[in-house]
mmCIF file of the N, C-alpha and C atoms, coordinates in Angstrom:
data_MODEL
# 
_entry.id   MODEL 
# 
loop_
_atom_site.group_PDB 
_atom_site.id 
_atom_site.type_symbol 
_atom_site.label_atom_id 
_atom_site.label_alt_id 
_atom_site.label_comp_id 
_atom_site.label_asym_id 
_atom_site.label_entity_id 
_atom_site.label_seq_id 
_atom_site.pdbx_PDB_ins_code 
_atom_site.Cartn_x 
_atom_site.Cartn_y 
_atom_site.Cartn_z 
_atom_site.occupancy 
_atom_site.B_iso_or_equiv 
_atom_site.pdbx_formal_charge 
_atom_site.auth_seq_id 
_atom_site.auth_comp_id 
_atom_site.auth_asym_id 
_atom_site.auth_atom_id 
_atom_site.pdbx_PDB_model_num 
ATOM 1   N N  . MET A 1 1  ? 12.396  8.275  -21.888 1.00 0.00 ? 1  MET A N  1 
ATOM 2   C CA . MET A 1 1  ? 13.713  7.733  -21.695 1.00 0.00 ? 1  MET A CA 1 
ATOM 3   C C  . MET A 1 1  ? 14.736  8.585  -22.431 1.00 0.00 ? 1  MET A C  1 
ATOM 4   N N  . LYS A 1 2  ? 14.425  8.965  -23.658 1.00 0.00 ? 2  LYS A N  1 
ATOM 5   C CA . LYS A 1 2  ? 15.355  9.767  -24.436 1.00 0.00 ? 2  LYS A CA 1 
ATOM 6   C C  . LYS A 1 2  ? 15.633  11.106 -23.758 1.00 0.00 ? 2  LYS A C  1 
ATOM 7   N N  . THR A 1 3  ? 14.590  11.719 -23.208 1.00 0.00 ? 3  THR A N  1 
ATOM 8   C CA . THR A 1 3  ? 14.759  12.999 -22.527 1.00 0.00 ? 3  THR A CA 1 
ATOM 9   C C  . THR A 1 3  ? 15.613  12.841 -21.275 1.00 0.00 ? 3  THR A C  1 
ATOM 10  N N  . ALA A 1 4  ? 15.428  11.757 -20.551 1.00 0.00 ? 4  ALA A N  1 
ATOM 11  C CA . ALA A 1 4  ? 16.184  11.546 -19.316 1.00 0.00 ? 4  ALA A CA 1 
ATOM 12  C C  . ALA A 1 4  ? 17.666  11.352 -19.591 1.00 0.00 ? 4  ALA A C  1 
ATOM 13  N N  . LEU A 1 5  ? 17.997  10.782 -20.744 1.00 0.00 ? 5  LEU A N  1 
ATOM 14  C CA . LEU A 1 5  ? 19.391  10.477 -21.048 1.00 0.00 ? 5  LEU A CA 1 
ATOM 15  C C  . LEU A 1 5  ? 20.009  11.451 -22.041 1.00 0.00 ? 5  LEU A C  1 
ATOM 16  N N  . HIS A 1 6  ? 19.298  12.492 -22.413 1.00 0.00 ? 6  HIS A N  1 
ATOM 17  C CA . HIS A 1 6  ? 19.762  13.415 -23.451 1.00 0.00 ? 6  HIS A CA 1 
ATOM 18  C C  . HIS A 1 6  ? 21.104  14.054 -23.119 1.00 0.00 ? 6  HIS A C  1 
ATOM 19  N N  . GLY A 1 7  ? 21.272  14.581 -21.941 1.00 0.00 ? 7  GLY A N  1 
ATOM 20  C CA . GLY A 1 7  ? 22.516  15.248 -21.567 1.00 0.00 ? 7  GLY A CA 1 
ATOM 21  C C  . GLY A 1 7  ? 23.512  14.314 -20.914 1.00 0.00 ? 7  GLY A C  1 
ATOM 22  N N  . GLY A 1 8  ? 23.333  13.050 -21.021 1.00 0.00 ? 8  GLY A N  1 
ATOM 23  C CA . GLY A 1 8  ? 24.167  12.066 -20.341 1.00 0.00 ? 8  GLY A CA 1 
ATOM 24  C C  . GLY A 1 8  ? 23.350  11.410 -19.236 1.00 0.00 ? 8  GLY A C  1 
ATOM 25  N N  . VAL A 1 9  ? 23.841  10.318 -18.748 1.00 0.00 ? 9  VAL A N  1 
ATOM 26  C CA . VAL A 1 9  ? 23.135  9.576  -17.709 1.00 0.00 ? 9  VAL A CA 1 
ATOM 27  C C  . VAL A 1 9  ? 23.325  10.279 -16.370 1.00 0.00 ? 9  VAL A C  1 
ATOM 28  N N  . SER A 1 10 ? 22.199  10.593 -15.718 1.00 0.00 ? 10 SER A N  1 
ATOM 29  C CA . SER A 1 10 ? 22.262  11.169 -14.378 1.00 0.00 ? 10 SER A CA 1 
ATOM 30  C C  . SER A 1 10 ? 21.281  10.410 -13.488 1.00 0.00 ? 10 SER A C  1 
ATOM 31  N N  . ALA A 1 11 ? 21.612  10.321 -12.236 1.00 0.00 ? 11 ALA A N  1 
ATOM 32  C CA . ALA A 1 11 ? 20.765  9.579  -11.298 1.00 0.00 ? 11 ALA A CA 1 
ATOM 33  C C  . ALA A 1 11 ? 19.350  10.157 -11.218 1.00 0.00 ? 11 ALA A C  1 
ATOM 34  N N  . PRO A 1 12 ? 19.168  11.478 -11.093 1.00 0.00 ? 12 PRO A N  1 
ATOM 35  C CA . PRO A 1 12 ? 17.800  12.001 -11.036 1.00 0.00 ? 12 PRO A CA 1 
ATOM 36  C C  . PRO A 1 12 ? 17.005  11.732 -12.314 1.00 0.00 ? 12 PRO A C  1 
ATOM 37  N N  . GLY A 1 13 ? 17.653  11.784 -13.461 1.00 0.00 ? 13 GLY A N  1 
ATOM 38  C CA . GLY A 1 13 ? 16.966  11.509 -14.720 1.00 0.00 ? 13 GLY A CA 1 
ATOM 39  C C  . GLY A 1 13 ? 16.499  10.069 -14.809 1.00 0.00 ? 13 GLY A C  1 
ATOM 40  N N  . VAL A 1 14 ? 17.351  9.158  -14.400 1.00 0.00 ? 14 VAL A N  1 
ATOM 41  C CA . VAL A 1 14 ? 16.992  7.735  -14.427 1.00 0.00 ? 14 VAL A CA 1 
ATOM 42  C C  . VAL A 1 14 ? 15.881  7.447  -13.423 1.00 0.00 ? 14 VAL A C  1 
ATOM 43  N N  . VAL A 1 15 ? 15.957  8.051  -12.245 1.00 0.00 ? 15 VAL A N  1 
ATOM 44  C CA . VAL A 1 15 ? 14.914  7.854  -11.227 1.00 0.00 ? 15 VAL A CA 1 
ATOM 45  C C  . VAL A 1 15 ? 13.584  8.409  -11.708 1.00 0.00 ? 15 VAL A C  1 
ATOM 46  N N  . ALA A 1 16 ? 13.591  9.599  -12.304 1.00 0.00 ? 16 ALA A N  1 
ATOM 47  C CA . ALA A 1 16 ? 12.353  10.187 -12.816 1.00 0.00 ? 16 ALA A CA 1 
ATOM 48  C C  . ALA A 1 16 ? 11.773  9.335  -13.929 1.00 0.00 ? 16 ALA A C  1 
ATOM 49  N N  . CYS A 1 17 ? 12.617  8.816  -14.797 1.00 0.00 ? 17 CYS A N  1 
ATOM 50  C CA . CYS A 1 17 ? 12.155  7.953  -15.881 1.00 0.00 ? 17 CYS A CA 1 
ATOM 51  C C  . CYS A 1 17 ? 11.556  6.658  -15.330 1.00 0.00 ? 17 CYS A C  1 
ATOM 52  N N  . ALA A 1 18 ? 12.216  6.062  -14.367 1.00 0.00 ? 18 ALA A N  1 
ATOM 53  C CA . ALA A 1 18 ? 11.704  4.831  -13.760 1.00 0.00 ? 18 ALA A CA 1 
ATOM 54  C C  . ALA A 1 18 ? 10.390  5.095  -13.030 1.00 0.00 ? 18 ALA A C  1 
ATOM 55  N N  . LEU A 1 19 ? 10.295  6.232  -12.360 1.00 0.00 ? 19 LEU A N  1 
ATOM 56  C CA . LEU A 1 19 ? 9.062   6.579  -11.658 1.00 0.00 ? 19 LEU A CA 1 
ATOM 57  C C  . LEU A 1 19 ? 7.914   6.766  -12.638 1.00 0.00 ? 19 LEU A C  1 
ATOM 58  N N  . CYS A 1 20 ? 8.183   7.408  -13.764 1.00 0.00 ? 20 CYS A N  1 
ATOM 59  C CA . CYS A 1 20 ? 7.145   7.566  -14.796 1.00 0.00 ? 20 CYS A CA 1 
ATOM 60  C C  . CYS A 1 20 ? 6.663   6.196  -15.279 1.00 0.00 ? 20 CYS A C  1 
ATOM 61  N N  . GLY A 1 21 ? 7.592   5.290  -15.476 1.00 0.00 ? 21 GLY A N  1 
ATOM 62  C CA . GLY A 1 21 ? 7.227   3.938  -15.914 1.00 0.00 ? 21 GLY A CA 1 
ATOM 63  C C  . GLY A 1 21 ? 6.373   3.208  -14.891 1.00 0.00 ? 21 GLY A C  1 
ATOM 64  N N  . VAL A 1 22 ? 6.728   3.308  -13.643 1.00 0.00 ? 22 VAL A N  1 
ATOM 65  C CA . VAL A 1 22 ? 5.959   2.654  -12.579 1.00 0.00 ? 22 VAL A CA 1 
ATOM 66  C C  . VAL A 1 22 ? 4.563   3.267  -12.469 1.00 0.00 ? 22 VAL A C  1 
ATOM 67  N N  . LEU A 1 23 ? 4.487   4.585  -12.562 1.00 0.00 ? 23 LEU A N  1 
ATOM 68  C CA . LEU A 1 23 ? 3.178   5.241  -12.500 1.00 0.00 ? 23 LEU A CA 1 
ATOM 69  C C  . LEU A 1 23 ? 2.305   4.846  -13.687 1.00 0.00 ? 23 LEU A C  1 
ATOM 70  N N  . TRP A 1 24 ? 2.912   4.748  -14.868 1.00 0.00 ? 24 TRP A N  1 
ATOM 71  C CA . TRP A 1 24 ? 2.171   4.331  -16.055 1.00 0.00 ? 24 TRP A CA 1 
ATOM 72  C C  . TRP A 1 24 ? 1.630   2.910  -15.876 1.00 0.00 ? 24 TRP A C  1 
ATOM 73  N N  . LEU A 1 25 ? 2.445   2.016  -15.356 1.00 0.00 ? 25 LEU A N  1 
ATOM 74  C CA . LEU A 1 25 ? 1.986   0.648  -15.118 1.00 0.00 ? 25 LEU A CA 1 
ATOM 75  C C  . LEU A 1 25 ? 0.874   0.609  -14.073 1.00 0.00 ? 25 LEU A C  1 
ATOM 76  N N  . GLY A 1 26 ? 0.964   1.455  -13.063 1.00 0.00 ? 26 GLY A N  1 
ATOM 77  C CA . GLY A 1 26 ? -0.096  1.525  -12.056 1.00 0.00 ? 26 GLY A CA 1 
ATOM 78  C C  . GLY A 1 26 ? -1.411  2.000  -12.661 1.00 0.00 ? 26 GLY A C  1 
ATOM 79  N N  . LEU A 1 27 ? -1.340  3.020  -13.511 1.00 0.00 ? 27 LEU A N  1 
ATOM 80  C CA . LEU A 1 27 ? -2.546  3.514  -14.165 1.00 0.00 ? 27 LEU A CA 1 
ATOM 81  C C  . LEU A 1 27 ? -3.137  2.456  -15.093 1.00 0.00 ? 27 LEU A C  1 
ATOM 82  N N  . LEU A 1 28 ? -2.290  1.750  -15.823 1.00 0.00 ? 28 LEU A N  1 
ATOM 83  C CA . LEU A 1 28 ? -2.780  0.674  -16.685 1.00 0.00 ? 28 LEU A CA 1 
ATOM 84  C C  . LEU A 1 28 ? -3.442  -0.431 -15.872 1.00 0.00 ? 28 LEU A C  1 
ATOM 85  N N  . ASN A 1 29 ? -2.889  -0.740 -14.718 1.00 0.00 ? 29 ASN A N  1 
ATOM 86  C CA . ASN A 1 29 ? -3.472  -1.768 -13.850 1.00 0.00 ? 29 ASN A CA 1 
ATOM 87  C C  . ASN A 1 29 ? -4.861  -1.355 -13.372 1.00 0.00 ? 29 ASN A C  1 
ATOM 88  N N  . ILE A 1 30 ? -5.000  -0.109 -12.953 1.00 0.00 ? 30 ILE A N  1 
ATOM 89  C CA . ILE A 1 30 ? -6.300  0.386  -12.494 1.00 0.00 ? 30 ILE A CA 1 
ATOM 90  C C  . ILE A 1 30 ? -7.306  0.365  -13.638 1.00 0.00 ? 30 ILE A C  1 
ATOM 91  N N  . ALA A 1 31 ? -6.884  0.825  -14.812 1.00 0.00 ? 31 ALA A N  1 
ATOM 92  C CA . ALA A 1 31 ? -7.774  0.848  -15.971 1.00 0.00 ? 31 ALA A CA 1 
ATOM 93  C C  . ALA A 1 31 ? -8.175  -0.565 -16.380 1.00 0.00 ? 31 ALA A C  1 
ATOM 94  N N  . HIS A 1 32 ? -7.240  -1.488 -16.348 1.00 0.00 ? 32 HIS A N  1 
ATOM 95  C CA . HIS A 1 32 ? -7.538  -2.879 -16.719 1.00 0.00 ? 32 HIS A CA 1 
ATOM 96  C C  . HIS A 1 32 ? -8.562  -3.502 -15.770 1.00 0.00 ? 32 HIS A C  1 
ATOM 97  N N  . ARG A 1 33 ? -8.386  -3.250 -14.490 1.00 0.00 ? 33 ARG A N  1 
ATOM 98  C CA . ARG A 1 33 ? -9.356  -3.772 -13.515 1.00 0.00 ? 33 ARG A CA 1 
ATOM 99  C C  . ARG A 1 33 ? -10.752 -3.210 -13.768 1.00 0.00 ? 33 ARG A C  1 
ATOM 100 N N  . ARG A 1 34 ? -10.816 -1.911 -14.071 1.00 0.00 ? 34 ARG A N  1 
ATOM 101 C CA . ARG A 1 34 ? -12.117 -1.282 -14.318 1.00 0.00 ? 34 ARG A CA 1 
ATOM 102 C C  . ARG A 1 34 ? -12.762 -1.828 -15.584 1.00 0.00 ? 34 ARG A C  1 
ATOM 103 N N  . ILE A 1 35 ? -11.982 -2.009 -16.628 1.00 0.00 ? 35 ILE A N  1 
ATOM 104 C CA . ILE A 1 35 ? -12.513 -2.554 -17.871 1.00 0.00 ? 35 ILE A CA 1 
ATOM 105 C C  . ILE A 1 35 ? -13.027 -3.969 -17.655 1.00 0.00 ? 35 ILE A C  1 
ATOM 106 N N  . ARG A 1 36 ? -12.300 -4.773 -16.900 1.00 0.00 ? 36 ARG A N  1 
ATOM 107 C CA . ARG A 1 36 ? -12.771 -6.140 -16.611 1.00 0.00 ? 36 ARG A CA 1 
ATOM 108 C C  . ARG A 1 36 ? -14.064 -6.105 -15.817 1.00 0.00 ? 36 ARG A C  1 
ATOM 109 N N  . THR A 1 37 ? -14.194 -5.184 -14.873 1.00 0.00 ? 37 THR A N  1 
ATOM 110 C CA . THR A 1 37 ? -15.419 -5.047 -14.094 1.00 0.00 ? 37 THR A CA 1 
ATOM 111 C C  . THR A 1 37 ? -16.583 -4.636 -14.987 1.00 0.00 ? 37 THR A C  1 
ATOM 112 N N  . LEU A 1 38 ? -16.347 -3.695 -15.882 1.00 0.00 ? 38 LEU A N  1 
ATOM 113 C CA . LEU A 1 38 ? -17.404 -3.236 -16.777 1.00 0.00 ? 38 LEU A CA 1 
ATOM 114 C C  . LEU A 1 38 ? -17.845 -4.331 -17.740 1.00 0.00 ? 38 LEU A C  1 
ATOM 115 N N  . ALA A 1 39 ? -16.912 -5.160 -18.179 1.00 0.00 ? 39 ALA A N  1 
ATOM 116 C CA . ALA A 1 39 ? -17.234 -6.217 -19.133 1.00 0.00 ? 39 ALA A CA 1 
ATOM 117 C C  . ALA A 1 39 ? -17.896 -7.420 -18.475 1.00 0.00 ? 39 ALA A C  1 
ATOM 118 N N  . ALA A 1 40 ? -17.705 -7.581 -17.186 1.00 0.00 ? 40 ALA A N  1 
ATOM 119 C CA . ALA A 1 40 ? -18.188 -8.785 -16.509 1.00 0.00 ? 40 ALA A CA 1 
ATOM 120 C C  . ALA A 1 40 ? -19.685 -8.758 -16.213 1.00 0.00 ? 40 ALA A C  1 
ATOM 121 N N  . THR A 1 41 ? -20.256 -7.596 -16.025 1.00 0.00 ? 41 THR A N  1 
ATOM 122 C CA . THR A 1 41 ? -21.659 -7.528 -15.636 1.00 0.00 ? 41 THR A CA 1 
ATOM 123 C C  . THR A 1 41 ? -22.395 -6.505 -16.489 1.00 0.00 ? 41 THR A C  1 
ATOM 124 N N  . THR A 1 42 ? -23.719 -6.611 -16.472 1.00 0.00 ? 42 THR A N  1 
ATOM 125 C CA . THR A 1 42 ? -24.520 -5.636 -17.219 1.00 0.00 ? 42 THR A CA 1 
ATOM 126 C C  . THR A 1 42 ? -24.697 -4.351 -16.423 1.00 0.00 ? 42 THR A C  1 
ATOM 127 N N  . ALA A 1 43 ? -24.659 -4.450 -15.108 1.00 0.00 ? 43 ALA A N  1 
ATOM 128 C CA . ALA A 1 43 ? -24.785 -3.261 -14.255 1.00 0.00 ? 43 ALA A CA 1 
ATOM 129 C C  . ALA A 1 43 ? -23.608 -3.237 -13.284 1.00 0.00 ? 43 ALA A C  1 
ATOM 130 N N  . PRO A 1 44 ? -22.471 -2.706 -13.717 1.00 0.00 ? 44 PRO A N  1 
ATOM 131 C CA . PRO A 1 44 ? -21.281 -2.733 -12.848 1.00 0.00 ? 44 PRO A CA 1 
ATOM 132 C C  . PRO A 1 44 ? -21.433 -1.806 -11.650 1.00 0.00 ? 44 PRO A C  1 
ATOM 133 N N  . ALA A 1 45 ? -20.679 -2.125 -10.644 1.00 0.00 ? 45 ALA A N  1 
ATOM 134 C CA . ALA A 1 45 ? -20.668 -1.289 -9.438  1.00 0.00 ? 45 ALA A CA 1 
ATOM 135 C C  . ALA A 1 45 ? -20.001 0.042  -9.753  1.00 0.00 ? 45 ALA A C  1 
ATOM 136 N N  . ALA A 1 46 ? -20.284 1.020  -8.933  1.00 0.00 ? 46 ALA A N  1 
ATOM 137 C CA . ALA A 1 46 ? -19.670 2.332  -9.100  1.00 0.00 ? 46 ALA A CA 1 
ATOM 138 C C  . ALA A 1 46 ? -18.161 2.224  -8.893  1.00 0.00 ? 46 ALA A C  1 
ATOM 139 N N  . PHE A 1 47 ? -17.440 3.102  -9.553  1.00 0.00 ? 47 PHE A N  1 
ATOM 140 C CA . PHE A 1 47 ? -15.989 3.143  -9.422  1.00 0.00 ? 47 PHE A CA 1 
ATOM 141 C C  . PHE A 1 47 ? -15.660 3.571  -7.998  1.00 0.00 ? 47 PHE A C  1 
ATOM 142 N N  . ALA A 1 48 ? -14.907 2.746  -7.299  1.00 0.00 ? 48 ALA A N  1 
ATOM 143 C CA . ALA A 1 48 ? -14.578 3.021  -5.902  1.00 0.00 ? 48 ALA A CA 1 
ATOM 144 C C  . ALA A 1 48 ? -13.785 4.329  -5.793  1.00 0.00 ? 48 ALA A C  1 
ATOM 145 N N  . PRO A 1 49 ? -14.117 5.151  -4.811  1.00 0.00 ? 49 PRO A N  1 
ATOM 146 C CA . PRO A 1 49 ? -13.377 6.410  -4.643  1.00 0.00 ? 49 PRO A CA 1 
ATOM 147 C C  . PRO A 1 49 ? -11.868 6.205  -4.469  1.00 0.00 ? 49 PRO A C  1 
ATOM 148 N N  . ARG A 1 50 ? -11.506 5.123  -3.831  1.00 0.00 ? 50 ARG A N  1 
ATOM 149 C CA . ARG A 1 50 ? -10.089 4.819  -3.633  1.00 0.00 ? 50 ARG A CA 1 
ATOM 150 C C  . ARG A 1 50 ? -9.390  4.593  -4.977  1.00 0.00 ? 50 ARG A C  1 
ATOM 151 N N  . HIS A 1 51 ? -10.053 3.859  -5.878  1.00 0.00 ? 51 HIS A N  1 
ATOM 152 C CA . HIS A 1 51 ? -9.472  3.604  -7.195  1.00 0.00 ? 51 HIS A CA 1 
ATOM 153 C C  . HIS A 1 51 ? -9.464  4.871  -8.053  1.00 0.00 ? 51 HIS A C  1 
ATOM 154 N N  . ALA A 1 52 ? -10.506 5.659  -7.951  1.00 0.00 ? 52 ALA A N  1 
ATOM 155 C CA . ALA A 1 52 ? -10.558 6.920  -8.698  1.00 0.00 ? 52 ALA A CA 1 
ATOM 156 C C  . ALA A 1 52 ? -9.451  7.861  -8.229  1.00 0.00 ? 52 ALA A C  1 
ATOM 157 N N  . ALA A 1 53 ? -9.244  7.925  -6.938  1.00 0.00 ? 53 ALA A N  1 
ATOM 158 C CA . ALA A 1 53 ? -8.186  8.773  -6.394  1.00 0.00 ? 53 ALA A CA 1 
ATOM 159 C C  . ALA A 1 53 ? -6.811  8.273  -6.830  1.00 0.00 ? 53 ALA A C  1 
ATOM 160 N N  . ALA A 1 54 ? -6.622  6.961  -6.844  1.00 0.00 ? 54 ALA A N  1 
ATOM 161 C CA . ALA A 1 54 ? -5.343  6.399  -7.278  1.00 0.00 ? 54 ALA A CA 1 
ATOM 162 C C  . ALA A 1 54 ? -5.088  6.702  -8.752  1.00 0.00 ? 54 ALA A C  1 
ATOM 163 N N  . ALA A 1 55 ? -6.119  6.587  -9.588  1.00 0.00 ? 55 ALA A N  1 
ATOM 164 C CA . ALA A 1 55 ? -5.966  6.900  -11.010 1.00 0.00 ? 55 ALA A CA 1 
ATOM 165 C C  . ALA A 1 55 ? -5.625  8.374  -11.207 1.00 0.00 ? 55 ALA A C  1 
ATOM 166 N N  . ALA A 1 56 ? -6.305  9.248  -10.482 1.00 0.00 ? 56 ALA A N  1 
ATOM 167 C CA . ALA A 1 56 ? -6.022  10.683 -10.591 1.00 0.00 ? 56 ALA A CA 1 
ATOM 168 C C  . ALA A 1 56 ? -4.615  10.993 -10.095 1.00 0.00 ? 56 ALA A C  1 
ATOM 169 N N  . LEU A 1 57 ? -4.208  10.373 -9.006  1.00 0.00 ? 57 LEU A N  1 
ATOM 170 C CA . LEU A 1 57 ? -2.863  10.587 -8.465  1.00 0.00 ? 57 LEU A CA 1 
ATOM 171 C C  . LEU A 1 57 ? -1.792  10.122 -9.451  1.00 0.00 ? 57 LEU A C  1 
ATOM 172 N N  . CYS A 1 58 ? -1.993  8.962  -10.059 1.00 0.00 ? 58 CYS A N  1 
ATOM 173 C CA . CYS A 1 58 ? -1.032  8.468  -11.050 1.00 0.00 ? 58 CYS A CA 1 
ATOM 174 C C  . CYS A 1 58 ? -0.938  9.426  -12.231 1.00 0.00 ? 58 CYS A C  1 
ATOM 175 N N  . THR A 1 59 ? -2.069  9.937  -12.693 1.00 0.00 ? 59 THR A N  1 
ATOM 176 C CA . THR A 1 59 ? -2.083  10.845 -13.830 1.00 0.00 ? 59 THR A CA 1 
ATOM 177 C C  . THR A 1 59 ? -1.341  12.142 -13.510 1.00 0.00 ? 59 THR A C  1 
ATOM 178 N N  . VAL A 1 60 ? -1.626  12.726 -12.361 1.00 0.00 ? 60 VAL A N  1 
ATOM 179 C CA . VAL A 1 60 ? -0.967  13.977 -11.972 1.00 0.00 ? 60 VAL A CA 1 
ATOM 180 C C  . VAL A 1 60 ? 0.525   13.749 -11.728 1.00 0.00 ? 60 VAL A C  1 
ATOM 181 N N  . ALA A 1 61 ? 0.860   12.649 -11.086 1.00 0.00 ? 61 ALA A N  1 
ATOM 182 C CA . ALA A 1 61 ? 2.264   12.376 -10.809 1.00 0.00 ? 61 ALA A CA 1 
ATOM 183 C C  . ALA A 1 61 ? 3.045   12.128 -12.100 1.00 0.00 ? 61 ALA A C  1 
ATOM 184 N N  . MET A 1 62 ? 2.414   11.468 -13.087 1.00 0.00 ? 62 MET A N  1 
ATOM 185 C CA . MET A 1 62 ? 3.087   11.280 -14.377 1.00 0.00 ? 62 MET A CA 1 
ATOM 186 C C  . MET A 1 62 ? 3.326   12.610 -15.066 1.00 0.00 ? 62 MET A C  1 
ATOM 187 N N  . ALA A 1 63 ? 2.362   13.514 -14.962 1.00 0.00 ? 63 ALA A N  1 
ATOM 188 C CA . ALA A 1 63 ? 2.530   14.840 -15.565 1.00 0.00 ? 63 ALA A CA 1 
ATOM 189 C C  . ALA A 1 63 ? 3.682   15.593 -14.893 1.00 0.00 ? 63 ALA A C  1 
ATOM 190 N N  . VAL A 1 64 ? 3.784   15.487 -13.592 1.00 0.00 ? 64 VAL A N  1 
ATOM 191 C CA . VAL A 1 64 ? 4.882   16.143 -12.859 1.00 0.00 ? 64 VAL A CA 1 
ATOM 192 C C  . VAL A 1 64 ? 6.219   15.535 -13.247 1.00 0.00 ? 64 VAL A C  1 
ATOM 193 N N  . CYS A 1 65 ? 6.277   14.223 -13.321 1.00 0.00 ? 65 CYS A N  1 
ATOM 194 C CA . CYS A 1 65 ? 7.531   13.567 -13.713 1.00 0.00 ? 65 CYS A CA 1 
ATOM 195 C C  . CYS A 1 65 ? 7.919   13.939 -15.139 1.00 0.00 ? 65 CYS A C  1 
ATOM 196 N N  . GLY A 1 66 ? 6.941   13.971 -16.024 1.00 0.00 ? 66 GLY A N  1 
ATOM 197 C CA . GLY A 1 66 ? 7.221   14.370 -17.416 1.00 0.00 ? 66 GLY A CA 1 
ATOM 198 C C  . GLY A 1 66 ? 7.738   15.789 -17.493 1.00 0.00 ? 66 GLY A C  1 
ATOM 199 N N  . ALA A 1 67 ? 7.139   16.678 -16.735 1.00 0.00 ? 67 ALA A N  1 
ATOM 200 C CA . ALA A 1 67 ? 7.611   18.062 -16.715 1.00 0.00 ? 67 ALA A CA 1 
ATOM 201 C C  . ALA A 1 67 ? 9.016   18.146 -16.146 1.00 0.00 ? 67 ALA A C  1 
ATOM 202 N N  . ALA A 1 68 ? 9.306   17.362 -15.117 1.00 0.00 ? 68 ALA A N  1 
ATOM 203 C CA . ALA A 1 68 ? 10.647  17.362 -14.530 1.00 0.00 ? 68 ALA A CA 1 
ATOM 204 C C  . ALA A 1 68 ? 11.682  16.849 -15.529 1.00 0.00 ? 68 ALA A C  1 
ATOM 205 N N  . LEU A 1 69 ? 11.304  15.880 -16.344 1.00 0.00 ? 69 LEU A N  1 
ATOM 206 C CA . LEU A 1 69 ? 12.239  15.363 -17.334 1.00 0.00 ? 69 LEU A CA 1 
ATOM 207 C C  . LEU A 1 69 ? 12.528  16.383 -18.420 1.00 0.00 ? 69 LEU A C  1 
ATOM 208 N N  . VAL A 1 70 ? 11.505  17.136 -18.809 1.00 0.00 ? 70 VAL A N  1 
ATOM 209 C CA . VAL A 1 70 ? 11.673  18.116 -19.882 1.00 0.00 ? 70 VAL A CA 1 
ATOM 210 C C  . VAL A 1 70 ? 12.474  19.313 -19.399 1.00 0.00 ? 70 VAL A C  1 
ATOM 211 N N  . LEU A 1 71 ? 12.234  19.735 -18.170 1.00 0.00 ? 71 LEU A N  1 
ATOM 212 C CA . LEU A 1 71 ? 12.935  20.907 -17.634 1.00 0.00 ? 71 LEU A CA 1 
ATOM 213 C C  . LEU A 1 71 ? 14.265  20.493 -17.132 1.00 0.00 ? 71 LEU A C  1 
# 
């Protein structure tokens, strides 16, 4: 947030900051679901490829947004 507002408030900075926040919440949601699955059973099911892809996408997209905020 501080980086997005450093040079003054700009629409792209606020959008990038909000997008980073949404991606972070999405990654936390995926991680929380996986942790609950792991804790619920002694032999949990394999991590679904769809969820793994979503977690990887959120991670890469957060890195891109962070880089955009810094540059």
